[in-house]
C-alpha positions, 0 to 999 in steps of 0.5 A: 053093615052089621050082621043081625043073625048073631045079635046079642039079646040085651037083658034088663039090668034089675037091682037084685039083693045080694045073695050072701046078705039075704038069707032067703036067697042064700038058703034056697041056693044052698037047698038046690045045690044040695039036692043037685050034689046028692043026685049026682052022687047018687047017679055016680054010685058015690057015698054021701056023708051028711052032717047034722048039727055040727056033728 
C-alpha cells in the first residue's frame, strides 16, 4: 500500500535555453540578483560599492 498523503507532484519537463547562452535570461537573472543583494545590504545596514564601466 502506498501513502498518497505525501505524494510528490510531477513537474513536466520543458526544454529550456541554457541561461549562460541565452543573454536575455542571463541579464534578467543578474538584475534580480543585484536588486536582492542591494535590498539585503540595506536591511543589514552594510555599505555598497558599485562599479560602472569597469572602474
